[in-house]
BATIKOL-366297 format. One record per residue (C-alpha): residue in one letter; x, y, z; residue number from 1. Coordinates in nm, 4 decimals, padded with zeros to 6 digits. Layout:
BEGIN
A;X;Y;Z;NUM
...
END
This chain:
BEGIN
M;00.0000;00.0000;00.0000;1
L;00.1298;00.3471;-00.0962;2
V;00.0604;00.6382;00.1392;3
P;00.2025;00.9913;00.1826;4
Y;00.4492;01.0260;00.4688;5
N;00.2886;01.2291;00.7471;6
G;00.5142;01.1424;01.0371;7
T;00.7576;01.3637;01.2301;8
I;01.0731;01.1609;01.2989;9
C;01.1831;01.1345;00.9348;10
K;01.0514;01.4714;00.8214;11
G;01.3167;01.6356;00.6041;12
F;01.4516;01.2998;00.4903;13
I;01.1538;01.1386;00.3210;14
D;00.9990;01.3171;00.0219;15
Y;00.8187;01.0224;-00.1345;16
Q;00.5100;00.8102;-00.0783;17
V;00.6050;00.5243;00.1505;18
W;00.5137;00.1611;00.1038;19
L;00.3482;-00.0186;00.3956;20
A;00.3018;-00.3942;00.4113;21
D;-00.0434;-00.5226;00.4857;22
G;-00.1490;-00.4533;00.8438;23
I;00.1335;-00.2010;00.9077;24
K;00.0634;00.1628;01.0013;25
Q;00.2977;00.4647;00.9967;26
D;00.2287;00.5293;01.3643;27
D;00.3365;00.1759;01.4478;28
I;00.6683;00.2288;01.2695;29
E;00.7315;00.5653;01.4387;30
Q;00.6453;00.4241;01.7805;31
K;00.8949;00.1444;01.7198;32
L;01.1596;00.4026;01.6314;33
I;01.0860;00.5884;01.9540;34
K;01.1111;00.2664;02.1558;35
S;01.4496;00.1999;01.9952;36
N;01.5678;00.5181;02.1732;37
I;01.6215;00.7062;01.8503;38
E;01.5556;01.0275;02.0413;39
K;01.8992;00.9781;02.2017;40
I;02.0415;01.0399;01.8567;41
Y;01.8927;01.3902;01.8512;42
A;02.1504;01.5065;02.1040;43
L;02.4409;01.3927;01.8863;44
P;02.6171;01.6314;01.6492;45
D;02.6647;01.5955;01.2761;46
P;02.7809;01.4046;01.0820;47
C;02.6584;01.1218;01.3082;48
L;02.3096;01.2660;01.3542;49
S;02.2353;01.3105;00.9831;50
A;02.3991;00.9835;00.8771;51
Y;02.2164;00.7784;01.1387;52
M;01.8787;00.9416;01.0737;53
A;01.9105;00.8913;00.6964;54
H;01.9918;00.5244;00.7531;55
A;01.7156;00.4671;01.0112;56
C;01.4517;00.6346;00.7946;57
S;01.5512;00.4407;00.4831;58
V;01.5182;00.1175;00.6854;59
A;01.1831;00.2126;00.8383;60
F;01.0193;00.3402;00.5207;61
P;01.1143;00.1561;00.1992;62
R;01.0747;00.3487;-00.1257;63
P;00.8281;00.2358;-00.3959;64
V;00.9377;00.2906;-00.7561;65
S;00.6894;00.2626;-01.0419;66
T;00.7675;00.0033;-01.3055;67
G;00.5714;00.1980;-01.5685;68
I;00.3339;-00.0910;-01.6148;69
G;-00.0085;-00.0099;-01.4774;70
N;-00.0090;00.0404;-01.1013;71
S;00.2740;-00.2010;-01.0340;72
F;00.5918;-00.0912;-00.8571;73
N;00.9161;-00.2223;-00.7149;74
V;01.0257;-00.1547;-00.3576;75
L;01.3751;-00.0284;-00.2774;76
F;01.5177;-00.1162;00.0632;77
A;01.8000;00.0373;00.2679;78
C;02.1493;00.0763;00.1193;79
K;02.4467;-00.1097;00.2575;80
S;02.6690;00.1952;00.1929;81
A;02.4384;00.4215;00.3980;82
C;02.4449;00.1664;00.6790;83
Q;02.8245;00.1647;00.6769;84
T;02.8341;00.5468;00.6695;85
A;02.6188;00.5547;00.9820;86
V;02.8539;00.3099;01.1537;87
D;03.1649;00.5048;01.0545;88
S;03.0148;00.8402;01.1554;89
C;02.8700;00.7284;01.4869;90
K;03.0916;00.4528;01.6256;91
A;03.3184;00.6795;01.8303;92
N;03.0212;00.8848;01.9533;93
F;02.8271;00.5756;02.0577;94
E;03.1301;00.4326;02.2383;95
L;03.1733;00.7594;02.4275;96
M;02.8043;00.7719;02.5258;97
G;02.7653;00.3986;02.5981;98
M;02.5228;00.3468;02.3093;99
T;02.7055;00.0839;02.1043;100
D;02.3985;-00.1417;02.1136;101
M;02.2324;00.1062;01.8747;102
L;02.4967;00.0651;01.6025;103
P;02.3467;-00.1071;01.2969;104
N;02.4805;-00.4405;01.1791;105
C;02.5329;-00.4011;00.8054;106
A;02.6206;-00.7684;00.7565;107
T;02.2721;-00.8922;00.8499;108
T;01.9341;-00.8449;00.6821;109
V;01.7420;-00.5175;00.6880;110
P;01.5489;-00.5075;01.0192;111
D;01.1782;-00.5994;01.0070;112
T;01.1841;-00.7194;00.6453;113
D;01.1094;-01.0772;00.7432;114
K;00.7363;-00.9963;00.7351;115
Y;00.7469;-00.8886;00.3711;116
P;00.6641;-01.1289;00.0861;117
G;00.9733;-01.3307;00.0049;118
G;01.1222;-01.3093;00.3537;119
A;01.4095;-01.1097;00.5040;120
I;01.6057;-00.8851;00.2665;121
Q;01.9753;-00.8056;00.2685;122
F;02.1017;-00.4473;00.2640;123
Q;02.1059;-00.3411;-00.1013;124
N;02.3878;-00.2234;-00.3254;125
D;02.4073;00.1338;-00.4524;126
G;02.1977;00.2023;-00.7587;127
S;01.9221;-00.0343;-00.6532;128
C;01.8470;00.0771;-00.2982;129
N;01.6557;00.3416;-00.1044;130
S;01.9194;00.6146;-00.0959;131
L;01.8243;00.9156;00.1163;132
P;02.0185;01.2440;00.1094;133
T;02.2270;01.2984;00.4196;134
K;02.0941;01.6360;00.5251;135
S;02.2484;01.8462;00.7975;136
M;02.0200;01.8914;01.0960;137
N;02.1736;02.2298;01.1877;138
S;01.8836;02.4344;01.0498;139
T;01.6161;02.2139;01.2075;140
C;01.7707;02.1399;01.5450;141
M;01.5708;01.8780;01.7331;142
V;01.7152;01.9407;02.0802;143
P;01.8624;02.2908;02.1335;144
H;02.1481;02.3140;02.3813;145
T;02.0467;02.4418;02.7227;146
E;02.4056;02.5410;02.8030;147
C;02.7025;02.6347;02.5847;148
V;02.9995;02.4715;02.7551;149
S;03.3373;02.6450;02.7078;150
P;03.4922;02.6925;02.4583;151
F;03.1503;02.7117;02.2875;152
V;02.9605;03.0401;02.3032;153
V;02.5935;03.1336;02.2647;154
D;02.4717;03.1678;01.9057;155
V;02.3242;03.5178;01.9111;156
E;02.1589;03.4856;01.5693;157
Y;01.9927;03.1578;01.6673;158
K;01.8552;03.3220;01.9791;159
L;01.7267;03.6305;01.7962;160
T;01.5513;03.4270;01.5254;161
N;01.4037;03.1680;01.7636;162
G;01.6128;02.8899;01.6151;163
Q;01.5415;02.9690;01.2505;164
K;01.8924;03.0810;01.1587;165
N;02.2507;03.0219;01.2730;166
T;02.5296;03.2770;01.2873;167
D;02.7454;03.0374;01.0852;168
D;02.6091;02.7026;00.9659;169
A;02.9543;02.5440;00.9587;170
N;03.0484;02.6370;01.3173;171
C;02.7161;02.6704;01.4994;172
E;02.4635;02.4081;01.6039;173
C;02.1504;02.4108;01.8171;174
G;02.2175;02.7480;01.9794;175
C;02.5936;02.7218;02.0381;176
C;02.8911;02.8256;01.8252;177
L;03.2559;02.7282;01.8229;178
P;03.4234;03.0712;01.8270;179
C;03.6871;03.1872;01.5826;180
P;03.9713;03.1027;01.5513;181
Q;03.8343;02.7474;01.5611;182
T;04.1760;02.5779;01.5615;183
D;04.2649;02.7346;01.8987;184
N;03.9840;02.5424;02.0679;185
Y;04.1399;02.2009;02.0039;186
Y;04.4522;02.2745;02.2116;187
K;04.5123;02.3816;02.5693;188
A;04.3453;02.7169;02.6314;189
D;04.5573;03.0082;02.4960;190
L;04.8376;02.7722;02.3864;191
L;04.8262;02.8763;02.0195;192
K;04.7642;03.2389;02.1143;193
T;05.0832;03.2433;02.3208;194
G;05.2872;03.0565;02.0618;195
F;05.1796;03.2836;01.7776;196
F;05.2445;03.5937;01.9880;197
V;05.6070;03.4812;02.0249;198
T;05.6420;03.4255;01.6498;199
D;05.4741;03.7607;01.5823;200
V;05.7326;03.9302;01.8048;201
L;06.0066;03.7536;01.6072;202
K;05.8531;03.8816;01.2826;203
A;05.8444;04.2370;01.4190;204
V;06.2047;04.2200;01.5425;205
S;06.3141;04.0734;01.2093;206
A;06.1386;04.3560;01.0235;207
V;06.3102;04.6227;01.2343;208
L;06.6545;04.4652;01.1943;209
A;06.6083;04.4241;00.8191;210
L;06.5036;04.7889;00.8002;211
V;06.8163;04.8936;00.9929;212
L;07.0286;04.7000;00.7439;213
A;06.8443;04.8578;00.4494;214
I;06.8955;05.2075;00.5884;215
S;07.2660;05.1315;00.6361;216
Y;07.3020;05.0299;00.2718;217
I;07.1163;05.3428;00.1588;218
V;07.2994;05.5937;00.3787;219
L;07.6543;05.4608;00.3941;220
P;07.8863;05.5212;00.0967;221
D;07.9527;05.2695;-00.1807;222
K;07.6587;05.0432;-00.0938;223
L;07.4361;05.1167;-00.3927;224
Q;07.6613;04.9450;-00.6435;225
H;07.6359;04.5861;-00.7623;226
P;07.6450;04.3455;-00.5830;227
S;07.5977;04.5356;-00.2554;228
N;07.2656;04.6714;-00.3755;229
L;07.1319;04.3142;-00.3928;230
I;07.1507;04.2986;-00.0132;231
L;06.9780;04.6370;00.0010;232
F;06.6822;04.5087;-00.2031;233
A;06.6773;04.1771;-00.0158;234
S;06.6674;04.3575;00.3189;235
I;06.3866;04.5870;00.1975;236
A;06.1817;04.2844;00.0844;237
T;06.2516;04.1087;00.4144;238
A;06.1430;04.4168;00.6102;239
I;05.8179;04.4272;00.4101;240
F;05.7624;04.0565;00.4779;241
G;05.8158;04.0895;00.8532;242
A;05.6150;04.4107;00.8801;243
A;05.3072;04.2293;00.7442;244
V;05.2457;04.1237;01.1050;245
A;05.1380;04.4813;01.1882;246
P;04.7601;04.4424;01.1216;247
S;04.7346;04.1435;01.3552;248
F;05.0014;04.2254;01.6145;249
G;04.8600;04.2103;01.9665;250
D;04.5170;04.0855;01.8579;251
A;04.5234;03.8267;01.5815;252
T;04.1439;03.7929;01.5792;253
R;04.1295;04.1231;01.3895;254
V;04.2411;03.9345;01.0788;255
Q;04.1463;03.5777;01.1725;256
C;03.7724;03.6293;01.2150;257
A;03.4697;03.7974;01.0633;258
A;03.2841;04.0662;01.2572;259
N;03.0465;03.8079;01.4104;260
G;03.3354;03.6467;01.6006;261
V;03.2511;03.3011;01.4657;262
S;03.3085;03.2865;01.0896;263
P;03.6725;03.2578;00.9750;264
A;03.8023;03.5622;00.7874;265
T;03.7983;03.5641;00.4083;266
S;03.8318;03.8268;00.1375;267
Y;03.4533;03.8568;00.1480;268
N;03.4057;03.9400;00.5164;269
N;03.7277;04.1022;00.6418;270
T;03.9026;04.3847;00.4555;271
L;04.1969;04.3893;00.6977;272
C;04.2536;04.0198;00.6273;273
T;04.2653;04.0962;00.2545;274
I;04.5199;04.3736;00.3101;275
Q;04.7429;04.1579;00.5267;276
G;04.7118;03.8576;00.2972;277
A;04.8212;04.0553;-00.0086;278
W;05.0979;04.2232;00.1923;279
L;05.2284;03.8935;00.3246;280
L;05.2059;03.7208;-00.0138;281
F;05.4027;04.0025;-00.1792;282
G;05.6619;04.0000;00.0999;283
A;05.7061;03.6222;00.1045;284
I;05.7581;03.5888;-00.2712;285
G;05.9646;03.9083;-00.2885;286
T;06.1960;03.8030;-00.0045;287
T;06.2485;03.4597;-00.1563;288
A;06.3115;03.6165;-00.4972;289
W;06.5738;03.8675;-00.3824;290
L;06.7573;03.6215;-00.1598;291
S;06.7588;03.3766;-00.4508;292
I;06.9068;03.6499;-00.6698;293
V;07.1852;03.6858;-00.4108;294
I;07.2522;03.3115;-00.4426;295
I;07.2525;03.3279;-00.8233;296
N;07.4958;03.6182;-00.8129;297
L;07.7218;03.4142;-00.5850;298
H;07.7184;03.1352;-00.8431;299
L;07.7910;03.3669;-01.1365;300
H;08.0727;03.5465;-00.9566;301
T;08.2321;03.2360;-00.8031;302
V;08.2058;02.9881;-01.0886;303
W;08.2080;03.2119;-01.3943;304
N;08.3725;03.5291;-01.2593;305
S;08.0805;03.7137;-01.4192;306
N;07.8910;04.0310;-01.3347;307
W;07.6037;03.9404;-01.5674;308
L;07.3375;04.0460;-01.3169;309
S;07.4853;04.3963;-01.2954;310
R;07.4162;04.4343;-01.6688;311
K;07.0642;04.2865;-01.6341;312
A;06.9483;04.4828;-01.3314;313
W;06.6025;04.5269;-01.4847;314
L;06.5519;04.1491;-01.4815;315
S;06.6273;04.1336;-01.1078;316
H;06.3635;04.3990;-01.0407;317
V;06.1041;04.2183;-01.2509;318
I;06.1654;03.8954;-01.0574;319
G;06.1994;04.0666;-00.7194;320
W;05.9147;04.3192;-00.7349;321
V;05.6868;04.2814;-01.0389;322
I;05.6202;03.9077;-01.0128;323
P;05.5381;03.9174;-00.6374;324
A;05.3093;04.2163;-00.6974;325
A;05.1340;04.0261;-00.9776;326
F;05.0617;03.7251;-00.7561;327
A;04.9341;03.9511;-00.4766;328
A;04.7088;04.1340;-00.7231;329
I;04.5699;03.8057;-00.8581;330
A;04.4939;03.6903;-00.5035;331
V;04.3039;04.0124;-00.4295;332
A;04.1169;04.0123;-00.7612;333
T;04.0045;03.6501;-00.7184;334
N;03.9182;03.6837;-00.3472;335
S;04.1669;03.4072;-00.2708;336
L;04.2889;03.5355;00.0646;337
G;04.1786;03.4250;00.4087;338
W;04.2725;03.2783;00.7431;339
T;04.3574;02.9099;00.7821;340
N;04.5706;02.7971;01.0775;341
S;04.8262;03.0653;01.1627;342
S;04.7915;03.4069;01.3244;343
M;04.7908;03.5859;00.9891;344
C;04.5932;03.5895;00.6656;345
M;04.7487;03.4407;00.3548;346
A;04.6397;03.2626;00.0383;347
S;04.3430;03.0426;00.1279;348
A;04.3948;02.6686;00.1701;349
D;04.2561;02.5826;-00.1738;350
T;04.4696;02.8430;-00.3568;351
A;04.7949;02.8370;-00.1555;352
A;04.9527;02.5747;-00.3804;353
V;04.9154;02.7976;-00.6869;354
L;04.9535;03.1464;-00.5402;355
L;05.2251;03.0808;-00.2804;356
F;05.4093;02.7512;-00.3048;357
A;05.4307;02.7352;-00.6842;358
P;05.6176;03.0688;-00.7180;359
L;05.8295;02.9949;-00.4097;360
G;05.9278;02.6588;-00.5557;361
L;05.9959;02.7946;-00.9037;362
I;06.2213;03.0606;-00.7557;363
M;06.3884;02.8738;-00.4711;364
I;06.4532;02.5286;-00.6166;365
P;06.6708;02.6431;-00.9115;366
S;06.8676;02.8814;-00.6901;367
T;06.9215;02.6063;-00.4326;368
L;07.0515;02.3726;-00.7032;369
L;07.2857;02.6489;-00.8214;370
H;07.3986;02.6952;-00.4623;371
I;07.4844;02.3239;-00.4402;372
A;07.6651;02.3412;-00.7747;373
T;07.8608;02.6428;-00.6542;374
F;07.9870;02.4665;-00.3461;375
A;08.0691;02.1523;-00.5425;376
H;08.2816;02.3744;-00.7642;377
I;08.4405;02.5408;-00.4614;378
I;08.5324;02.2053;-00.3062;379
R;08.6820;02.0803;-00.6323;380
I;08.8913;02.3939;-00.6806;381
T;09.0027;02.3864;-00.3166;382
L;09.1312;02.0299;-00.3514;383
Q;09.3162;02.1225;-00.6691;384
A;09.4679;02.4242;-00.4987;385
E;09.5988;02.2094;-00.2124;386
N;09.7665;01.9731;-00.4588;387
S;09.9343;02.2646;-00.6345;388
E;10.0395;02.4491;-00.3205;389
T;10.4108;02.3643;-00.3499;390
V;10.4468;02.4512;-00.7158;391
S;10.6352;02.7753;-00.7808;392
H;10.4244;03.0208;-00.9708;393
S;10.7281;03.1462;-01.1635;394
T;10.7817;02.8065;-01.3315;395
L;10.4270;02.7679;-01.4535;396
S;10.3080;02.8082;-01.8093;397
S;10.0663;03.0891;-01.8804;398
G;09.7732;02.8413;-01.8940;399
R;09.8663;02.6896;-01.5614;400
A;09.9077;03.0360;-01.4110;401
A;09.5586;03.1290;-01.5294;402
R;09.4122;02.8230;-01.3555;403
I;09.5966;02.9082;-01.0330;404
S;09.4635;03.2630;-01.0625;405
H;09.1102;03.1246;-01.0933;406
R;09.1636;02.9115;-00.7816;407
R;09.2711;03.2174;-00.5889;408
H;08.9618;03.3965;-00.7137;409
V;08.7403;03.1120;-00.5884;410
M;08.9152;03.0924;-00.2512;411
N;08.8761;03.4663;-00.2177;412
A;08.5068;03.4297;-00.3010;413
I;08.4698;03.1723;-00.0232;414
R;08.6289;03.4086;00.2265;415
I;08.4190;03.6998;00.1127;416
Q;08.0797;03.5458;00.0324;417
W;08.0322;03.2686;00.2879;418
R;07.7487;03.4776;00.4332;419
A;07.5457;03.4407;00.1168;420
A;07.6014;03.0651;00.1321;421
V;07.4745;03.0428;00.4903;422
L;07.1777;03.2594;00.3977;423
A;07.0974;03.0258;00.1085;424
L;07.0893;02.7335;00.3489;425
V;06.8648;02.9168;00.5966;426
V;06.6169;03.0423;00.3391;427
S;06.5930;02.7175;00.1431;428
S;06.5435;02.5247;00.4694;429
S;06.2667;02.7631;00.5783;430
V;06.0825;02.7337;00.2475;431
M;06.1156;02.3553;00.2360;432
I;06.0023;02.3075;00.5966;433
Y;05.7076;02.5435;00.5467;434
W;05.6135;02.3540;00.2319;435
S;05.6461;02.0222;00.4172;436
F;05.4202;02.1535;00.6924;437
Y;05.1597;02.2532;00.4353;438
L;05.1717;01.9115;00.2670;439
V;05.1687;01.7068;00.5887;440
E;04.9092;01.9058;00.7806;441
G;04.7018;01.9781;00.4706;442
S;04.6490;01.6038;00.4248;443
K;04.4582;01.5869;00.7555;444
T;04.1098;01.6125;00.6078;445
D;03.9231;01.3638;00.8283;446
T;03.6628;01.5517;01.0342;447
T;03.4663;01.2627;01.1864;448
W;03.6525;01.3084;01.5166;449
M;03.4989;01.6538;01.5675;450
S;03.1586;01.5211;01.6741;451
T;03.3185;01.3007;01.9410;452
W;03.5268;01.5942;02.0649;453
Q;03.2070;01.8025;02.0777;454
L;03.0280;01.5354;02.2804;455
C;03.3225;01.5236;02.5208;456
I;03.2909;01.8995;02.5736;457
F;02.9115;01.9209;02.6064;458
N;02.8859;01.6208;02.8360;459
K;03.1686;01.7620;03.0497;460
L;03.3743;01.4461;03.0174;461
G;03.6847;01.6638;03.0171;462
N;03.7955;02.0230;02.9743;463
Q;03.9198;02.1788;02.6500;464
E;04.2739;02.0463;02.6931;465
E;04.1675;01.6948;02.7965;466
C;03.9085;01.6498;02.5183;467
G;04.1545;01.7915;02.2667;468
A;04.4319;01.5558;02.3732;469
K;04.1986;01.2562;02.3537;470
Y;04.0084;01.3229;02.0324;471
A;04.1746;01.6062;01.8346;472
K;04.5402;01.5078;01.8637;473
G;04.6663;01.3655;01.5384;474
H;04.3855;01.5323;01.3428;475
V;04.4933;01.8947;01.3925;476
P;04.8337;02.0514;01.3144;477
D;05.1091;01.9343;01.5488;478
F;05.1906;02.2231;01.7834;479
I;05.5687;02.1729;01.7867;480
F;05.5871;02.1332;01.4085;481
M;05.3719;02.4437;01.3680;482
M;05.5858;02.6573;01.5999;483
V;05.9158;02.5402;01.4464;484
T;05.7835;02.6228;01.1003;485
E;05.6516;02.9643;01.2045;486
G;05.9694;03.0363;01.3999;487
L;06.1980;02.9675;01.1034;488
V;05.9916;03.1829;00.8697;489
S;05.9690;03.4590;01.1319;490
T;06.3464;03.4899;01.1758;491
T;06.4409;03.5549;00.8120;492
G;06.5100;03.9213;00.8811;493
L;06.7139;03.8312;01.1879;494
W;06.9368;03.6030;00.9803;495
V;06.9799;03.8657;00.7108;496
F;07.0866;04.1174;00.9745;497
L;07.3262;03.8838;01.1569;498
L;07.4938;03.7757;00.8347;499
F;07.5330;04.1119;00.6654;500
F;07.5495;04.3748;00.9381;501
K;07.9249;04.3256;00.9762;502
G;08.1759;04.5020;01.1955;503
T;08.2781;04.7152;00.8995;504
L;07.9281;04.8632;00.8887;505
V;07.9632;04.9701;01.2516;506
S;08.2944;05.1361;01.1659;507
E;08.1409;05.3044;00.8621;508
W;07.8515;05.4353;01.0694;509
R;08.1006;05.5714;01.3217;510
E;08.2993;05.7375;01.0449;511
Y;07.9832;05.8675;00.8781;512
M;07.8543;06.0257;01.1998;513
S;08.1914;06.1750;01.2872;514
G;08.2039;06.3202;00.9345;515
W;07.8786;06.5033;00.9928;516
I;07.9861;06.6228;01.3363;517
C;08.3312;06.7489;01.2490;518
C;08.3021;06.8283;00.8793;519
G;07.9366;06.8915;00.8084;520
G;07.9114;06.6066;00.5617;521
R;08.0132;06.2545;00.4771;522
R;08.3744;06.1616;00.4378;523
S;08.4555;05.9913;00.1173;524
R;08.6230;05.6563;00.1448;525
R;08.7605;05.4645;-00.1507;526
Q;08.6284;05.1136;-00.1726;527
E;08.8790;04.8358;-00.2254;528
E;08.8057;04.5763;-00.4934;529
N;08.7550;04.2985;-00.2391;530
E;08.5145;04.5123;-00.0402;531
F;08.3076;04.5568;-00.3522;532
Y;08.2264;04.1851;-00.3421;533
V;08.1710;04.1733;00.0327;534
I;07.7954;04.1621;00.0036;535
END
């Protein structure tokens, strides 16, 4: 018998006329569902709630499908895949709440089908079963929360609209919301806030030190020539990169969250996030580009004794400024900026590979390979120089003398430019580790644990730290890995300063200041050839 569904338990799941065997009434089926304690499911969060309800309703009310021949029809019974989805989504929740007896057994026959003609029926395969859409129950909450247990907060929009609307469907449920930034709530209270404050301070210090170095190269004499000006541009880019922390310094939620305090920030709901994201994207690519140019110049000078980059200065500026600006502009134009896991806005998770890591890789990988080639060349020349140490230069042919001269040039380059080599190691390591963090932590896409964590919180089976350690650990970014990655990236300016703010700069500043005091202007000092390459 075909009848319209007029029940309440499966409302929102069933949109078809249901088939009832002879002598069976809808009320009888709904009463049986109630006696099976299905109302306990109402207190569970998604995805368990929706998955279980879709499965239970498909079992209780088979779907009739017309055959197209008169009034005859076939009956579709519950899907085995939907049964397994309910098990996978609810198993941890049921174990936590002591409800494992309610888990369906997908290996047996569909419950209560033994009374149908032909006897008990197995769960059906996809394509020939009663497949119901797994609908979220957020908008039609069955049992609103009476208390929002910390870290959850009251959903103001839900309260104002009498349960008709949530502040944020993804982060609010039944009158309570998980506040932004959501990631913070899965760790010990204020743990991420404290960790990111430390890395933000490092970014600020790095920006100031890089700016000091840039000012030194602008003000002091003989620092605007090639290759010294490469350090000037690299320090400016590094200062811009570190200074991007300014919009969020002291209160990261300004860029992490939308105005409602729940929704994560995106280009659509937070202008300050967009500004910082574009700023940071420009600074990150620009810093990597200019420091890579320093490495390339080291290779050209050391291996080929060439000043090619000095003759192609325009190309350096295109790579160092124009390309980063283009990527930042694309990110703004396509609304591809937002907050993910850190204390700052950057390219959103689904665009970071293209807008951030692709340009970083295309710039950094070739320069790193050149850096390795440079040092392989240096080691080879050094070994040759040691073998030729006892040979008198006066007895050598002109060809041999030229090779010895080249060895001296390389050894001199080692003495002079070791700082650029160390910087190459630091920067390449930072980029690679940051990339590794993105790949490793970005692969953690399983969210089924969240409902169990939520139950732990709402049933007061532990505090934020305890529930996080039990159910979130392994599913959220590792704290130590996150801090090491952020720390390395945050200290780029510090490394640039330590490597290139040499004792000679202190002496030059002293001389420069004394020149103004005693002579009313700068003293001119002739730069030696070796100093020219001390970048």
